Every structure is written in structure tokens, then in C-alpha cells.
Residue frames relative to the residue before (quaternion, step in Angstrom):
aa qw qx qy qz dx dy dz
X 1.0000 0.0000 0.0000 0.0000 0.00 0.00 0.00
X 0.4475 -0.6973 0.4948 0.2622 3.55 -0.90 0.96
X 0.5025 -0.6102 0.5140 0.3331 3.54 -1.17 0.62
X 0.6220 -0.5359 0.4063 0.4011 3.59 -1.18 0.50
X 0.6466 0.5279 -0.3252 0.4443 3.59 0.94 -0.83
X 0.6363 0.5041 -0.3245 0.4855 3.61 1.16 -0.55
X 0.6158 0.5523 -0.3384 0.4486 3.58 1.11 -0.64
X 0.5509 0.6280 -0.3880 0.3894 3.58 1.15 -0.57
X 0.6039 0.6150 -0.3554 0.3616 3.58 1.07 -0.70
X 0.8227 0.0562 0.0091 0.5657 3.61 1.04 -0.68
X 0.4884 0.6424 -0.4453 0.3880 3.54 0.63 1.17
X 0.2729 -0.7251 0.6073 0.1759 3.53 -1.40 0.07
X 0.1646 -0.7497 0.6241 0.1463 3.55 -1.30 0.27
X 0.3080 -0.7396 0.5749 0.1660 3.55 -1.10 0.78
X 0.0784 -0.8426 0.5326 -0.0140 3.55 -0.02 1.37
X 0.3139 -0.6914 0.6174 0.2057 3.54 -1.15 0.76
X 0.2352 -0.8203 0.5084 0.1153 3.57 -0.05 1.32
X 0.3416 -0.7309 0.5496 0.2168 3.60 -0.92 0.87
X 0.5830 -0.5297 0.4637 0.4057 3.56 -1.31 0.12
X 0.6310 0.5424 -0.3896 0.3947 3.59 -0.94 0.82
X 0.8051 0.2527 -0.1621 0.5115 3.60 0.27 -1.17
X 0.5028 -0.6014 0.5127 0.3501 3.55 -1.24 0.41
X 0.6521 -0.4967 0.3891 0.4203 3.56 -1.27 0.28
X 0.6475 0.5248 -0.3176 0.4521 3.58 1.04 -0.77
X 0.6282 0.5244 -0.3331 0.4685 3.58 1.08 -0.67
X 0.6230 0.5135 -0.3384 0.4834 3.59 1.08 -0.67
X 0.5876 0.5677 -0.3506 0.4577 3.59 1.04 -0.79
X 0.6959 0.4983 -0.2695 0.4413 3.53 0.82 -1.09
X 0.6083 0.5453 -0.3501 0.4584 3.59 1.04 -0.74
X 0.6733 0.4957 -0.2926 0.4641 3.57 0.84 -1.00
X 0.6577 0.5199 -0.3078 0.4499 3.58 0.93 -0.93
X 0.7020 0.4700 -0.2730 0.4602 3.58 0.86 -0.92
X 0.6486 0.5258 -0.3250 0.4442 3.60 0.94 -0.83
X 0.7579 0.3655 -0.1989 0.5025 3.59 1.03 -0.80
X 0.4047 -0.7269 0.4687 0.2970 3.59 1.24 -0.21
X 0.3125 0.7857 -0.4743 0.2450 3.57 1.00 0.85
X 0.5592 -0.5762 0.4724 0.3635 3.55 -1.33 0.22
X 0.8186 -0.0359 0.1065 0.5633 3.53 0.96 -0.92
X 0.0084 -0.7452 0.6653 0.0447 3.53 -1.30 0.53
X 0.0272 0.7837 -0.6204 -0.0132 3.58 -1.20 0.43
X 0.3439 -0.7546 0.5243 0.1935 3.57 -1.03 0.78
X 0.4006 -0.6961 0.5485 0.2328 3.52 -1.27 0.52
X 0.8365 0.0258 -0.0507 0.5451 3.60 -0.04 1.25
X 0.2957 -0.8019 0.4997 0.1405 3.57 -0.30 1.28
X 0.1738 -0.7388 0.6409 0.1151 3.54 -1.16 0.76
X 0.5101 -0.6235 0.4919 0.3305 3.58 -1.02 0.78
X 0.6858 -0.5173 0.3128 0.4053 3.62 -1.12 0.58
X 0.7356 0.4251 -0.2471 0.4660 3.62 0.89 -0.87
X 0.5991 0.5670 -0.3583 0.4373 3.60 1.24 -0.30
X 0.2281 -0.7835 0.5682 0.1055 3.58 -0.96 0.91
X 0.5735 0.6557 -0.4133 0.2653 3.51 -1.36 -0.04
X 0.8502 -0.2515 0.1583 0.4347 3.48 -1.42 -0.31
X 0.0934 0.7662 -0.6258 0.1120 3.54 -0.72 1.19
X 0.1655 -0.7982 0.5723 0.0896 3.62 -0.08 1.23
X 0.0821 -0.7992 0.5953 0.0096 3.56 -0.93 0.95
X 0.2776 -0.7650 0.5652 0.1355 3.55 -0.84 1.06
X 0.2778 -0.7658 0.5643 0.1340 3.54 -1.13 0.78
X 0.8674 -0.0159 -0.0135 0.4971 3.55 -1.05 0.89
X 0.8653 -0.0385 0.0101 0.4997 3.64 -0.73 -0.97
X 0.5492 0.6096 -0.3993 0.4090 3.59 1.19 -0.35
X 0.5011 0.6497 -0.4240 0.3834 3.60 1.25 -0.31
X 0.6033 0.5814 -0.3461 0.4223 3.59 1.16 -0.59
X 0.6527 0.5316 -0.3085 0.4430 3.59 1.24 -0.34
X 0.3577 0.7960 -0.4558 0.1753 3.59 1.27 -0.14
X 0.6500 0.5457 -0.3318 0.4119 3.62 0.90 -0.83
X 0.6800 0.5002 -0.2938 0.4483 3.58 1.09 -0.61
X 0.7285 0.3983 -0.2282 0.5084 3.59 1.27 -0.27
X 0.6323 0.5955 -0.3361 0.3642 3.60 1.02 -0.76
X 0.7583 0.4278 -0.2138 0.4431 3.56 0.87 -0.95
X 0.4359 0.6673 -0.4719 0.3768 3.56 0.94 0.96
X 0.6594 -0.5275 0.3581 0.3983 3.57 -1.22 0.47
X 0.2192 -0.7567 0.6060 0.1097 3.54 -1.21 0.68
X 0.1777 -0.7609 0.6139 0.1121 3.57 -1.21 0.61
X 0.0698 -0.8061 0.5875 -0.0125 3.56 -0.87 1.03
X 0.1390 -0.7155 0.6718 0.1322 3.50 -1.31 0.49
X 0.0841 0.8260 -0.5483 0.1000 3.57 -0.78 0.99
X 0.3555 -0.6864 0.5820 0.2524 3.52 -1.37 0.02
X 0.0460 -0.7759 0.6282 0.0340 3.54 -0.94 0.92
X 0.3008 -0.7288 0.5918 0.1674 3.51 -1.16 0.76
X 0.2021 -0.7739 0.5881 0.1198 3.58 -0.67 1.08
X 0.4926 -0.7219 0.4167 0.2502 3.55 -0.89 1.00
X 0.7751 0.1643 -0.0996 0.6020 3.58 1.16 -0.61
X 0.5754 -0.5655 0.4504 0.3823 3.54 -1.16 0.55
X 0.0515 -0.7891 0.6120 -0.0111 3.56 -0.95 0.97
X 0.5296 -0.6130 0.4807 0.3357 3.54 -1.00 0.80
X 0.5475 -0.6547 0.4074 0.3250 3.59 -0.85 0.98
X 0.6404 0.5291 -0.3336 0.4457 3.57 0.93 -0.84
X 0.6623 0.4961 -0.3038 0.4723 3.58 0.95 -0.91
X 0.6373 0.5343 -0.3321 0.4450 3.59 0.97 -0.84
X 0.6596 0.4973 -0.3062 0.4731 3.57 0.92 -0.88
X 0.6491 0.5187 -0.3207 0.4548 3.57 0.96 -0.81
X 0.6708 0.4928 -0.3014 0.4651 3.57 0.94 -0.85
X 0.6290 0.5211 -0.3354 0.4694 3.59 1.05 -0.70
X 0.6307 0.5461 -0.3274 0.4436 3.58 1.05 -0.75
X 0.5861 0.5961 -0.3683 0.4068 3.59 1.14 -0.56
X 0.6723 0.4953 -0.2906 0.4672 3.59 1.23 -0.44
X 0.4923 0.6453 -0.4425 0.3814 3.60 1.26 -0.06
X 0.7037 0.4010 -0.3291 0.4855 3.57 -0.89 0.98
X 0.7544 -0.3532 0.2800 0.4772 3.57 -1.20 -0.49
X 0.0001 -0.7891 0.6137 -0.0278 3.55 -0.87 1.00
X 0.3684 -0.6899 0.5673 0.2577 3.58 -1.29 0.29
X 0.0171 -0.7994 0.6003 -0.0152 3.56 -0.94 0.92
X 0.2402 -0.7126 0.6391 0.1616 3.52 -1.23 0.67
X 0.4515 -0.7090 0.4627 0.2818 3.64 -0.56 1.10
X 0.5838 -0.5915 0.4243 0.3596 3.61 -1.09 0.67
X 0.6656 -0.5198 0.3655 0.3915 3.56 -1.24 0.54
X 0.7338 0.4456 -0.2357 0.4555 3.60 0.96 -0.88
X 0.4759 0.6874 -0.4442 0.3220 3.62 1.22 -0.05
X 0.5366 -0.6505 0.4483 0.2965 3.55 -1.26 0.49
X 0.6430 0.5260 -0.3231 0.4532 3.60 1.26 -0.19
X 0.6591 -0.5041 0.3828 0.4062 3.54 -1.30 0.35
X 0.3920 -0.7346 0.5056 0.2260 3.59 -0.88 0.92
X 0.3790 0.6689 -0.5603 0.3082 3.51 -0.04 1.34
X 0.5878 -0.6072 0.4003 0.3544 3.55 -1.01 0.80
X 0.0298 0.8007 -0.5968 0.0434 3.54 -0.96 0.87
X 0.4668 -0.6897 0.4918 0.2540 3.53 -1.21 0.58
X 0.0232 0.7753 -0.6302 0.0352 3.54 -1.01 0.90
X 0.3594 -0.7391 0.5299 0.2094 3.57 -1.21 0.50
X 0.2000 -0.7443 0.6287 0.1038 3.53 -1.02 0.94
X 0.2551 -0.7952 0.5358 0.1242 3.60 -0.58 1.17
X 0.7857 -0.0083 0.0315 0.6177 3.58 1.07 -0.84
X 0.0970 0.7383 -0.6649 0.0582 3.55 -1.17 0.68
X 0.2475 0.8100 -0.4725 0.2438 3.54 0.11 1.30
X 0.5290 -0.6323 0.4822 0.2963 3.51 -1.29 0.52
X 0.2223 -0.7583 0.5993 0.1283 3.56 -1.02 0.87
X 0.7934 -0.0914 0.1120 0.5913 3.56 1.03 -0.83
X 0.1670 -0.7770 0.5992 0.0966 3.57 -1.13 0.67
X 0.0239 0.7640 -0.6439 0.0330 3.56 -0.95 0.96
X 0.7812 -0.2482 0.0933 0.5651 3.54 0.12 1.37
X 0.8137 -0.1979 0.1469 0.5264 3.60 -0.48 -1.14
X 0.5773 0.5547 -0.3824 0.4613 3.57 1.29 0.14
X 0.0868 -0.8175 0.5692 -0.0089 3.56 -0.64 1.16
X 0.2174 -0.7406 0.6234 0.1250 3.55 -0.73 1.10
X 0.0076 0.8330 -0.5497 0.0613 3.59 -0.61 1.11
X 0.2601 -0.7171 0.6212 0.1797 3.52 -1.38 0.31
X 0.0240 -0.7904 0.6121 0.0004 3.56 -1.02 0.84
X 0.0815 -0.7550 0.6494 0.0399 3.55 -0.89 1.00
X 0.0444 0.8459 -0.5158 0.1280 3.54 -0.46 1.25
X 0.5923 -0.5247 0.4748 0.3852 3.49 -1.36 0.27
X 0.6033 -0.5555 0.4220 0.3864 3.58 -1.10 0.64
X 0.7709 0.3428 -0.2629 0.4680 3.55 -1.02 0.84
X 0.5119 0.6201 -0.4267 0.4140 3.58 1.29 0.13
X 0.2994 -0.7561 0.5563 0.1711 3.60 -0.89 0.92
X 0.3333 -0.7745 0.5061 0.1815 3.58 -0.43 1.23
X 0.6129 0.5464 -0.3537 0.4481 3.60 0.98 -0.74
X 0.6645 0.4858 -0.2908 0.4878 3.58 1.01 -0.84
X 0.6026 0.5586 -0.3483 0.4512 3.59 1.06 -0.72
X 0.6694 0.4849 -0.2848 0.4854 3.57 0.95 -0.93
X 0.6348 0.5321 -0.3248 0.4565 3.60 0.97 -0.85
X 0.6825 0.4866 -0.2916 0.4608 3.58 0.90 -0.93
X 0.5959 0.5292 -0.3570 0.4873 3.58 1.12 -0.63
X 0.6391 0.5596 -0.3167 0.4220 3.56 0.97 -0.90
X 0.6282 0.5501 -0.3396 0.4329 3.56 1.06 -0.69
X 0.6849 0.4695 -0.2739 0.4853 3.57 1.25 -0.42
X 0.7825 0.3319 -0.1574 0.5027 3.60 1.18 -0.47
X 0.6783 -0.5068 0.2992 0.4399 3.59 1.20 0.30
X 0.7364 -0.4213 0.2124 0.4848 3.57 1.22 0.44
X 0.1835 0.7520 -0.6188 0.1337 3.56 -1.08 0.84
X 0.0102 0.7846 -0.6195 -0.0236 3.57 -1.15 0.58
X 0.5056 -0.6576 0.4795 0.2863 3.53 -1.17 0.63
X 0.1832 -0.8015 0.5610 0.0966 3.59 -0.91 0.88
X 0.7929 0.0392 -0.0230 0.6076 3.61 1.15 -0.55
X 0.0119 0.7945 -0.6071 0.0066 3.56 -1.16 0.60
X 0.0176 -0.7795 0.6258 -0.0207 3.52 -1.08 0.86
X 0.2873 -0.7385 0.5819 0.1827 3.58 -0.92 0.93
X 0.1634 -0.8199 0.5459 0.0558 3.56 -0.68 1.11
X 0.7908 0.0444 -0.0801 0.6052 3.58 1.26 -0.13
X 0.0274 -0.7580 0.6516 0.0076 3.53 -1.15 0.80
X 0.7971 -0.1514 0.0583 0.5817 3.57 -0.04 1.28
X 0.8240 -0.1649 0.1480 0.5215 3.58 -0.72 -1.07
X 0.6168 0.5685 -0.3372 0.4275 3.60 1.25 -0.25
X 0.1087 -0.8347 0.5398 -0.0001 3.57 -0.64 1.17
X 0.6439 -0.5474 0.3890 0.3666 3.54 -1.22 0.63
X 0.6811 0.5245 -0.3041 0.4105 3.59 0.86 -0.95
X 0.7276 0.3827 -0.2338 0.5190 3.59 1.23 -0.35
X 0.5000 0.6523 -0.4271 0.3769 3.58 1.26 0.28
X 0.2338 -0.7459 0.6017 0.1641 3.56 -1.30 0.30
X 0.4170 -0.6971 0.5103 0.2824 3.59 -0.99 0.71
X 0.7004 -0.4899 0.3174 0.4109 3.56 -1.26 0.31
X 0.6070 0.5475 -0.3565 0.4524 3.59 1.06 -0.66
X 0.6728 0.4888 -0.2938 0.4713 3.60 0.88 -0.94
X 0.6488 0.5185 -0.3196 0.4562 3.55 1.00 -0.82
X 0.6689 0.4951 -0.3038 0.4639 3.58 0.88 -0.94
X 0.6167 0.5450 -0.3357 0.4582 3.58 1.05 -0.74
X 0.6570 0.5025 -0.3002 0.4752 3.59 1.02 -0.85
X 0.6377 0.5214 -0.3214 0.4671 3.58 1.05 -0.80
X 0.6580 0.5102 -0.3090 0.4597 3.59 0.92 -0.90
X 0.6393 0.5161 -0.3230 0.4698 3.60 1.03 -0.77
X 0.6371 0.5290 -0.3217 0.4591 3.58 1.00 -0.83
X 0.6670 0.5245 -0.3065 0.4314 3.58 0.96 -0.83
X 0.7219 0.3597 -0.2495 0.5359 3.59 1.23 -0.32
X 0.7323 -0.4941 0.2198 0.4139 3.56 1.20 0.59
X 0.6545 0.4663 -0.3226 0.5001 3.62 1.24 -0.01
X 0.0444 -0.8691 0.4924 -0.0185 3.59 -0.16 1.29
X 0.4129 0.7532 -0.4539 0.2371 3.62 1.22 -0.09
X 0.6521 0.5202 -0.3252 0.4454 3.62 0.95 -0.81
X 0.6863 0.4811 -0.2852 0.4649 3.55 0.93 -0.92
X 0.6024 0.5609 -0.3522 0.4455 3.59 1.05 -0.70
X 0.6635 0.5097 -0.3021 0.4569 3.58 1.01 -0.82
X 0.6701 0.5065 -0.2891 0.4592 3.58 1.13 -0.66
X 0.6567 0.5275 -0.3200 0.4336 3.60 0.96 -0.83
X 0.1872 -0.7582 0.6189 0.0841 3.55 -0.97 0.98
X 0.3456 -0.7670 0.4999 0.2057 3.58 -0.40 1.18
X 0.5604 -0.6586 0.4008 0.3024 3.55 -0.89 1.02
X 0.6698 0.5149 -0.3082 0.4373 3.58 0.96 -0.83
X 0.6427 0.4923 -0.3260 0.4881 3.60 1.17 -0.52
X 0.6513 0.5225 -0.3117 0.4535 3.58 1.01 -0.81
X 0.6617 0.5299 -0.3225 0.4212 3.60 0.91 -0.89
X 0.5955 0.5748 -0.3573 0.4328 3.59 1.15 -0.58
X 0.6762 0.5084 -0.2915 0.4465 3.58 1.16 -0.53
X 0.7488 0.3703 -0.2192 0.5041 3.59 1.22 -0.27
X 0.7718 0.2432 -0.1544 0.5669 3.59 1.23 -0.30
X 0.5195 -0.5984 0.4895 0.3639 3.60 -1.13 0.53
X 0.3375 -0.7578 0.5332 0.1656 3.58 -1.15 0.61
X 0.1196 -0.7545 0.6429 0.0564 3.54 -1.08 0.90
X 0.2694 -0.7612 0.5707 0.1493 3.57 -0.89 0.94
X 0.1667 -0.7945 0.5782 0.0816 3.58 -0.99 0.88
X 0.6219 -0.5556 0.4129 0.3662 3.54 -1.32 0.33
X 0.6148 -0.5808 0.3913 0.3627 3.56 -1.12 0.67
X 0.6770 0.5162 -0.3012 0.4295 3.58 0.95 -0.85
X 0.6506 0.5187 -0.3173 0.4550 3.62 1.24 -0.27
X 0.4944 0.7198 -0.4048 0.2714 3.58 1.22 -0.51
X 0.6712 0.5320 -0.3163 0.4080 3.60 0.74 -1.03
X 0.7107 0.4478 -0.2664 0.4727 3.59 0.87 -0.93
X 0.6227 0.5405 -0.3447 0.4486 3.57 1.03 -0.73
X 0.6465 0.5306 -0.3141 0.4492 3.57 1.07 -0.70
X 0.6506 0.4687 -0.3177 0.5060 3.59 1.27 -0.19
X 0.6322 -0.5669 0.3217 0.4188 3.60 1.31 0.11
X 0.3419 0.7505 -0.4999 0.2645 3.59 1.25 0.24
X 0.5308 -0.6166 0.4626 0.3522 3.64 -0.98 0.73
X 0.4774 -0.6580 0.5037 0.2924 3.55 -1.17 0.61
X 0.1723 -0.7945 0.5796 0.0564 3.56 -0.76 1.14
X 0.6722 -0.4875 0.3672 0.4191 3.55 -1.26 0.36
X 0.6992 0.4939 -0.2768 0.4365 3.57 0.94 -0.89
X 0.5700 0.5980 -0.3810 0.4150 3.61 1.27 -0.21
X 0.6287 0.5748 -0.3312 0.4058 3.56 1.14 -0.62
X 0.5414 -0.6588 0.4310 0.2950 3.53 -0.94 0.99
X 0.7953 0.0698 -0.0154 0.6020 3.57 0.90 -0.94
X 0.4987 -0.6449 0.4827 0.3198 3.55 -0.99 0.81
X 0.2196 0.7696 -0.5710 0.1830 3.56 -0.54 1.16
X 0.4931 -0.6604 0.4832 0.2954 3.53 -1.12 0.71
X 0.2542 -0.7644 0.5756 0.1405 3.55 -0.89 0.96
X 0.1589 -0.8274 0.5365 0.0474 3.56 -0.50 1.21
X 0.6872 0.5010 -0.2783 0.4464 3.57 1.11 -0.65
X 0.5537 -0.6302 0.4354 0.3267 3.56 -1.09 0.74
X 0.7889 0.1197 -0.0524 0.6005 3.58 1.07 -0.78
X 0.0485 0.7952 -0.6025 0.0486 3.55 -1.11 0.65
X 0.4607 -0.6577 0.5230 0.2858 3.54 -1.31 0.38
X 0.2524 -0.7677 0.5764 0.1214 3.54 -0.96 0.92
X 0.0105 -0.8025 0.5944 -0.0505 3.56 -0.79 1.10
X 0.1650 -0.6749 0.6919 0.1966 3.48 -1.42 0.31
X 0.7832 -0.1402 0.0087 0.6057 3.56 -0.20 1.34
X 0.8014 -0.2290 0.1723 0.5250 3.64 -0.57 -1.09
X 0.5559 0.6169 -0.3882 0.3997 3.58 1.28 0.00
X 0.3153 -0.7481 0.5579 0.1724 3.56 -0.72 1.10
X 0.2171 -0.7965 0.5573 0.0892 3.56 -0.83 1.05
X 0.7861 -0.2252 0.2243 0.5302 3.57 0.68 -1.13
X 0.3416 -0.6152 0.6362 0.3164 3.45 -1.48 -0.05
X 0.0909 -0.8198 0.5653 0.0064 3.55 -0.76 1.06
X 0.2864 -0.7356 0.5908 0.1666 3.55 -1.24 0.59
X 0.4940 -0.6940 0.4536 0.2618 3.52 -0.83 1.08
X 0.0047 -0.7700 0.6380 -0.0051 3.57 -1.08 0.83
X 0.3051 -0.7231 0.5837 0.2081 3.56 -1.25 0.27
X 0.2936 0.7578 -0.5131 0.2763 3.53 0.25 1.34
X 0.7316 -0.4014 0.2302 0.5007 3.57 0.73 1.06
X 0.8325 -0.0892 0.0966 0.5382 3.59 -0.69 -1.11
X 0.6029 0.5176 -0.3648 0.4852 3.59 1.24 -0.32
X 0.1258 -0.8338 0.5361 0.0390 3.58 -0.55 1.14
X 0.8089 0.0136 -0.0105 0.5877 3.60 1.21 -0.31
X 0.2007 -0.7476 0.6178 0.1380 3.53 -1.29 0.48
X 0.5552 -0.6639 0.4010 0.3004 3.54 -1.03 0.84
X 0.2232 -0.7408 0.6174 0.1421 3.56 -1.17 0.72
X 0.7775 -0.0021 0.0197 0.6286 3.56 1.18 -0.64
X 0.0826 -0.7944 0.6016 0.0152 3.56 -0.81 1.03
X 0.2617 -0.7535 0.5820 0.1581 3.59 -0.86 0.94
X 0.2122 0.7873 -0.5505 0.1790 3.55 0.12 1.26
């Protein structure tokens, strides 16, 4: 069994971010508490927004692209400026389902140019006069505050007052831990009790199986693949057609690499990330 300190090299944690700190400040807390070289989060939350903030540790930071671009689910409260018939409100919210165009806010870190995003769900959970509890399931990179603002332009005005992310790809609210719980687990580990921290750490090789298809390779190919050798047809354990552009390469339970499919004769894929 690996020591907890060894697990830090290639793991993730699912933090329930509080209102107040930036996502980067939460990264820094985790890095300092564990004494790591690096941490990075999958999908930034604004300081006032709470909820699921997955954070990668050390070498797992290299996997960010495979986790960040997944659908997100939010629960929030919007204040509508004028009373609106519930039926009309639901109908107007339905108009935003599907592909929409958004211009990122002035304060965002991305280039301000119109871009297309998909809204999977935008629905009412509860109504209390002008306060609307809503749920939104969206493509990564969708701005919920802007979504609410654009809805407001159709119903006489609306703005978001609270927002919480309850899912980010494979990471769910019910399996997240708050900073207090995390710090408590770290303090216990430092005095020799590591069971709490072990339960919190998400091993990178287990997480990658949930976002990428898996290809098994032969034992005799492992050593060379770990040096970055291209994946050949003869390296694969069983002859199978590879349909996905990217996939995870394993030997039994051992994670070797993330590879990208190519069409170069006997070479079927080249490595994007190797865990050596």
C-alpha cells in the first residue's frame, strides 16, 4: 500500500469551496497544507460562488484538459425585477435550452468575443415571490450570471444573487469535503492517523478511467511505453478497434499514459501524457 505522501504525487481532491476566497487561493491553501509542488483546479469559481471545486495535486495537474471541459450543474437564486406569470417564466427559460451565444463578462479572464455554448437544463426549483431558485446544467464555459441577465432582458429584468456548483464533470457535491474537514484530515495525518485523508484523496488513475476509454496493453510493452514510445498495434492486449480520439492506456490496474489516436500504419497512437 502506498503511503499517503506518495499518493499526493498523482491524486485529486473534491473541495466544497466556500464563499469568499478565489479558486486560486483555495489551491494555495491545499498546496501549503500538504507541502506540494503544485496544485490546479478544474474550472474557476468566482469568489462569491460556492460548491464543487476539483483540485489536482502535483503531476495530476497535467490531466486538467481531460476533466475541465465537462458539463457543469449549478443551483442558484435569481431575483426578477417585475412579477412574471410562472407559466411565462418557464416558457422564457425554455427558450435558452440548446445552443446559445454568449459574450464573456468584462472582468473574465478569457478573450471577449461571442462564443457558442449549450444549455442542457434551465428550470425552476422553487418560487418565493420574486426570488427564483433554479437549476442549470450547462456546457463548460457557460456564464450563469450572463444567462440570468439575458433571461431578464426578456422578462423585465433579473439578476443572480446566489450560485452554487453541485457537479463538475465526474465530481459531485455529495462527495465533496469543505476546507474545515480537509484541514482536519491533514492535521490527523500529520500525527499518524491517515484514514480520513485516504478517503478524501482521489487517485488520478481511477479518475481518468471515468472520463476516457481504456485500452489494455501487453506486459512486455510497458517499459518502452513509459519512455514515450508510440503505441503500436502489437502493443495492445486484444485486437480491438479504437474509435475515440483520446484514451487511457493501462497494463491491468497500472496507468501508463493518455494517448491520442493517429493513422500512421502500425503506429495507432502517440502519447500526450506519460506517468513515468
